[in-house]
C-alpha positions in Angstrom: -45.1 49.9 64.8 -44.0 46.3 64.5 -40.4 45.2 65.0 -38.2 46.2 62.1 -35.5 43.8 62.9 -35.6 40.0 62.8 -33.5 37.2 64.3 -32.1 34.5 62.0 -35.0 32.3 63.1 -37.5 34.9 61.9 -38.5 35.9 65.5 -39.0 39.6 66.1 -36.0 41.5 67.5 -37.6 44.4 69.3 -35.9 47.8 69.4 -36.6 51.0 71.2 -39.5 52.7 69.7 -41.2 49.6 68.3 -44.8 49.1 69.2 -45.8 45.4 69.3 -49.0 44.3 67.5 -51.0 41.1 67.9 -49.8 39.6 64.6 -46.2 39.9 65.8 -46.9 37.5 68.6 -48.9 35.2 66.4 -46.0 35.0 64.0 -43.5 34.4 66.7 -45.6 31.6 68.2 -45.9 29.9 64.9 -42.1 29.8 64.4 -41.6 28.5 67.9 -44.3 25.9 67.5 -42.7 24.6 64.2 -39.3 24.2 65.9 -40.8 22.3 68.8 -42.7 20.0 66.5 -39.4 19.3 64.6 -37.7 18.4 67.9 -40.5 16.1 69.1 -40.9 14.3 65.8 -37.4 13.9 64.5 -35.1 14.0 67.6 -37.3 13.0 70.5 -34.4 11.5 72.4 -32.1 14.4 71.9 -29.4 12.6 70.0 -28.2 15.7 68.2 -28.0 17.7 71.4 -26.3 14.9 73.3 -23.7 14.5 70.6 -22.6 18.1 70.9 -24.5 19.1 67.8 -27.0 21.6 69.2 -25.8 24.3 66.9 -26.4 22.0 64.0 -29.9 21.4 65.2 -30.6 25.1 65.2 -28.8 25.7 61.9 -30.7 22.9 60.3 -34.1 24.4 61.0 -33.3 28.1 60.7 -30.6 28.2 58.0 -30.7 25.0 55.9 -34.4 24.3 55.7 -36.6 27.2 56.9 -39.5 26.0 54.9 -39.3 22.5 56.3 -39.0 20.7 53.0 -36.3 18.3 54.0 -38.2 17.2 57.1 -41.3 16.8 55.0 -39.3 14.5 52.7 -38.0 12.3 55.5 -34.4 13.4 55.0 -33.7 14.8 58.4 -30.5 12.7 59.0 -29.0 14.0 55.8 -29.8 17.6 56.7 -28.3 17.2 60.2 -25.2 15.7 58.5 -24.8 18.7 56.2 -25.1 21.1 59.2 -22.6 19.2 61.3 -20.1 18.8 58.5 -20.2 22.5 57.8 -20.0 23.4 61.5 -17.9 20.9 63.4 -16.5 18.5 60.9 -18.0 15.4 62.6 -20.5 12.9 61.3 -22.9 12.1 64.1 -23.5 8.3 64.4 -26.0 6.5 66.6 -24.4 3.9 68.9 -25.9 0.7 70.3 -24.6 -2.5 71.8 -25.9 -6.1 71.6 -23.8 -8.8 73.3 -20.2 -7.8 72.5 -21.0 -6.0 69.3 -21.0 -2.1 69.2 -23.0 -0.9 66.2 -22.5 2.6 64.7 -25.0 3.8 62.1 -25.4 6.9 60.0 -27.2 6.6 56.7 -25.2 9.5 55.3 -21.9 7.9 56.2 -18.9 10.0 57.0 -15.3 9.1 58.1 -14.9 11.6 61.0 -17.2 10.1 63.6 -18.6 11.3 66.9 -21.1 9.3 69.0 -22.6 9.2 72.4 -21.8 5.8 74.0 -24.9 4.0 75.1 -22.9 1.2 76.7 -19.4 0.5 78.1 -16.6 -0.9 76.0 -15.4 -4.2 77.4 -12.5 -6.6 76.6 -13.4 -8.7 73.6 -16.0 -6.2 72.1 -16.0 -5.6 68.4 -17.4 -2.8 66.1 -19.7 -2.8 63.1 -20.0 0.5 61.2 -23.0 0.7 58.8 -23.0 -3.0 58.5 -19.2 -3.5 58.1 -17.1 -5.2 60.8 -14.2 -3.0 61.7 -10.9 -3.4 63.7 -10.4 -0.8 66.4 -7.1 0.8 67.4 -6.0 4.0 69.2 -4.1 6.6 67.1 -0.8 5.1 68.3 -1.7 1.7 66.9 -2.6 0.1 70.2 -5.8 -2.1 70.4 -8.4 -0.5 72.6 -9.2 -2.4 75.7 -11.9 -2.7 78.4 -12.9 0.6 79.9 -11.7 2.7 76.9 -15.1 4.4 77.0 -18.1 4.2 79.2 -21.8 4.9 78.9 -22.8 8.6 78.4 -19.4 9.8 77.1 -18.8 11.5 73.8 -16.4 9.4 71.7 -14.5 10.5 68.5 -12.8 8.3 66.0 -11.8 8.1 62.3 -13.0 5.5 59.8 -10.4 4.3 57.3 -11.9 1.5 55.2 -12.5 -1.3 57.8 -10.3 0.3 60.4 -11.5 2.6 63.3 -8.8 4.8 64.9 -9.9 6.3 68.2 -8.7 9.5 69.7 -6.7 8.6 72.8 -4.0 6.0 73.7 -0.4 6.4 74.6 0.2 8.6 77.6 -0.1 6.4 80.7 -0.1 3.2 78.8 2.7 0.7 78.5 5.0 1.4 75.6 4.0 -1.7 73.5 1.8 -2.6 70.6 0.1 -5.9 69.7 -0.3 -6.6 66.0 -1.5 -9.7 64.1 -0.9 -11.0 60.6 0.9 -13.8 58.7 3.8 -11.6 57.7 6.4 -10.1 60.1 6.1 -6.3 60.2 9.0 -4.8 58.3 9.6 -1.6 60.3 7.9 -2.0 63.7 8.3 0.3 66.7 10.1 -0.9 69.8 8.2 -3.4 72.0 5.8 -4.5 69.2 4.4 -8.0 69.9 3.7 -9.6 66.6 1.3 -12.6 66.6 1.6 -14.8 63.6 -2.1 -15.5 62.8 -4.6 -15.1 60.0 -7.3 -14.6 62.6 -8.5 -11.0 63.1 -7.5 -9.8 66.6 -10.4 -8.3 68.4 -8.6 -7.5 71.7 -6.0 -8.8 74.1 -5.4 -9.2 77.8 -2.3 -9.9 79.9 -3.4 -12.4 82.6 -2.2 -15.5 84.4 -5.5 -17.4 84.2 -7.4 -18.1 81.0 -9.9 -15.2 80.4 -13.4 -15.2 79.1 -13.4 -16.4 75.5 -14.3 -14.1 72.6 -13.6 -14.6 68.9 -10.2 -13.1 68.0 -9.3 -12.4 71.6 -5.6 -12.8 72.4 -4.5 -14.2 75.8 -1.0 -13.2 76.8 -0.3 -15.4 79.7 2.0 -13.8 82.3 3.6 -15.3 85.4 1.9 -13.4 88.2 0.3 -14.9 91.3 -2.9 -12.8 90.8 -4.9 -11.5 87.8 -3.3 -8.4 86.3 -4.7 -6.3 83.4 -2.8 -3.8 81.4 -4.5 -0.8 83.1 -2.8 -1.9 86.3 0.7 -2.0 84.8 2.9 1.0 84.5 5.7 1.7 82.1 9.2 2.1 83.4 11.1 5.2 82.3 14.5 3.6 82.8 15.7 0.0 82.6 19.2 -0.6 83.8 21.5 -1.7 81.0 19.4 -0.1 78.3 19.4 3.2 76.6 18.6 6.0 79.1 15.0 6.9 79.1 13.9 3.9 77.0 10.5 2.6 78.1 10.3 -1.2 77.9 8.0 -3.8 79.1 9.5 -6.7 81.2 6.7 -9.2 81.5 7.4 -12.9 82.1 5.3 -14.3 79.2 4.5 -18.0 79.5 2.6 -18.3 76.3 0.2 -16.6 73.9 -3.1 -18.0 72.6 -5.9 -16.7 70.4 -9.5 -17.8 70.6 -10.7 -19.0 67.2 -13.9 -20.9 66.4 -14.6 -22.1 70.0 -11.0 -23.1 70.7 -8.0 -21.5 72.3 -5.1 -21.9 69.9 -1.4 -21.6 70.7 0.3 -19.1 68.4 3.9 -18.2 67.4 4.6 -14.7 68.6 7.7 -12.4 68.6 8.6 -9.2 70.3 10.6 -6.4 68.7 13.1 -5.2 71.3 16.3 -3.3 70.9 16.0 -3.7 67.1 15.7 -7.5 67.2 12.8 -9.9 66.9 12.7 -12.4 69.8 10.3 -15.3 70.0 8.1 -15.1 73.1 5.5 -17.8 72.3 5.3 -20.8 70.1 2.5 -23.0 68.7 5.0 -25.9 68.9 7.9 -26.2 71.3 10.8 -28.3 70.1 12.4 -30.1 73.0 14.7 -32.1 70.8 14.9 -32.4 67.0 18.1 -34.0 65.8 21.5 -32.3 65.9 24.2 -32.6 68.4 22.6 -31.3 71.6 19.4 -31.3 73.6 17.4 -28.0 73.7 14.7 -26.7 75.9 15.2 -29.4 78.6 18.9 -29.0 79.5 21.2 -31.9 79.7 20.1 -35.4 80.2 20.7 -36.7 83.7 20.8 -40.4 84.6 18.1 -41.1 87.2 18.8 -44.8 87.6 20.9 -47.6 86.2 20.4 -51.0 88.0 22.4 -54.0 87.1 23.3 -52.6 83.7 26.2 -51.5 81.6 24.2 -48.4 80.6 24.9 -45.2 78.6 22.9 -42.4 77.0 24.4 -40.3 74.2 23.4 -38.2 71.3 24.8 -39.5 68.0 23.6 -39.4 64.4 20.7 -37.0 65.2 19.1 -39.3 67.8 19.2 -39.7 71.5 20.6 -43.2 72.2 19.6 -44.8 75.4 21.5 -48.1 75.7 21.9 -50.9 78.3 23.0 -54.5 78.7 22.4 -56.6 81.8 25.5 -57.4 83.8 26.3 -61.1 84.3 24.7 -62.5 87.4 22.2 -59.7 87.8 18.5 -60.7 87.7 17.0 -57.6 86.2 17.9 -54.0 85.3 16.6 -50.6 84.3 17.9 -47.4 82.7 16.3 -43.9 83.0 17.2 -40.3 82.1 15.4 -37.0 82.5 16.1 -33.4 81.4 17.8 -31.1 83.9 15.6 -28.1 82.9 11.8 -28.0 83.6 9.4 -27.5 80.7 6.3 -25.4 81.1 3.3 -27.4 79.7 0.6 -24.8 80.4 -0.1 -23.8 76.8 0.3 -27.2 75.2 -2.0 -30.2 74.7 0.1 -32.9 73.0 3.6 -34.4 73.3 4.8 -36.0 70.1 7.8 -38.3 70.2 9.4 -39.9 67.1 10.9 -43.1 68.2 13.5 -43.9 65.5 14.3 -47.5 66.7 14.0 -49.9 69.5 15.8 -53.2 70.1 16.0 -56.0 72.7 13.3 -57.5 74.8 12.7 -55.1 77.8 9.7 -55.0 80.0 8.9 -51.7 78.4 10.1 -48.5 76.7 8.6 -45.3 78.1 8.7 -41.6 77.4 6.8 -38.7 79.0 7.0 -36.3 81.9 7.8 -36.7 85.6 6.7 -34.3 88.3 10.1 -33.2 89.6 13.8 -34.1 89.8 14.4 -33.5 93.5 12.3 -36.6 94.3 12.8 -38.5 91.1 12.1 -42.0 92.2 11.7 -45.5 90.8 9.0 -48.0 91.5 10.3 -50.7 93.9 9.3 -53.7 91.8 8.9 -52.3 88.3 12.2 -50.5 88.2 10.8 -47.5 86.4 9.9 -43.9 87.3 7.2 -43.8 89.9 6.4 -40.1 89.5 5.2 -40.1 85.9 2.5 -37.5 85.3 2.1 -38.4 81.6 3.6 -41.3 79.6 3.3 -43.7 76.8 4.6 -47.3 76.8 5.6 -49.0 73.6 7.6 -51.9 72.1 8.2 -50.7 68.6 9.5 -47.7 66.7 7.0 -45.0 65.4 5.4 -41.7 66.3 4.0 -41.7 69.8 1.6 -39.0 71.1 0.6 -38.2 74.7 -2.3 -36.1 75.8 -1.0 -33.4 78.2 -3.9 -31.0 78.1 -4.6 -31.4 81.8 -1.1 -30.5 82.8 -0.1 -26.9 83.8 3.2 -25.7 85.1 6.7 -27.2 85.0 7.5 -30.8 84.5 10.6 -32.7 83.3 10.9 -34.8 80.2 12.0 -38.4 80.9 12.7 -41.6 79.0 13.3 -45.1 80.4 13.5 -48.8 79.7 13.3 -51.9 81.8 15.0 -55.2 80.8 13.6 -58.7 81.2 15.1 -61.1 83.7 18.1 -63.0 82.4 18.2 -61.0 79.1 21.9 -60.4 78.2 21.6 -58.9 74.7 22.0 -55.1 74.1 18.8 -53.2 74.7 18.3 -49.7 73.3 15.9 -47.0 72.1 16.7 -44.1 69.7 14.6 -41.0 69.8 14.9 -38.4 66.9 12.4 -35.7 67.9 10.4 -34.6 70.9 7.9 -31.8 70.2 5.1 -30.1 72.2 2.1 -28.7 70.4 
């Protein structure tokens, strides 16, 4: 007799004593043929099987739509989604990459996502899910970085509005987070780096040299002699002088920039360490701005005073550089420079507000010199001979200097040179010195 027992697929389940008949084989062949056709027509590349949803594939055909009505209606993706949601809890998305954009699609949607990566994730890459651009973090809030997943791997994540949270992160990574926004986080975790920006951060990299530009990419410039990326850095389980076991990063940050609309832009950034926000980067560095002392360049040091009764002081919110030629001396000069070097790497413009000038010197000058060890003066001009950037003027006002070509440390300097035979008091007053 024919088989009395059937498999869920409808195939005969032969038992002892059954006597096969020709129609049994015809029926089995028809069922197998229908399943093969479904596979070839609707999943020719094996996306469902690759995504770990092989059970869903079988359940779809045998349990959810044995008559093939969904397939006939063109709703195969919805049927697969129903099977997967009921079996594994994941929505299976198709993944593709063009340029630096990873696209995830599933017409049925779904927040608990699984996909097979068809391309590697690289620094600066972004995500678009069913047409919506999404930020991407790990579950501990860290932005994902180059190499987070590679081609052929199964990737899981959760979609919350326009935010993707990927499984993974923490573990062997440094104990830090990089966040953006125009408001300082109210309750951050230790070692959070907050970047004050309205630009959406797409990724970040710790590196000495300027990296490849991508919209929203953050460059955290560190003072290493060779390129270093975060995957090569390890966290320290103990830093002397801190709480036992506290994991902290100790990177010499020179500056932070974000790439926005074809331009690298300096940004203000703070790091939350030991419960206190500390500024680690600035879009504008104030060298001097009124008050009773000079900041960010140390004390002013006299480089030269020839044939002058010369002084430099800070009074009334301005730096006063004053000189008067001594009787019987043909000419004279007065110059000062800061005792502390200023790193100009992340800045493009020096802006100096000259509050007042008086007298008839050869020139007034402000700018940067290359060093202090060999701070020298021109033989005939009686002025600094090692200027790397300067502006010369004869009247008060706001002066700007292009310093975009300068990288590394230089010393702010100011000087004036008197005319021959000029005995009246000569001075210049500077109220602010700012880098941007």
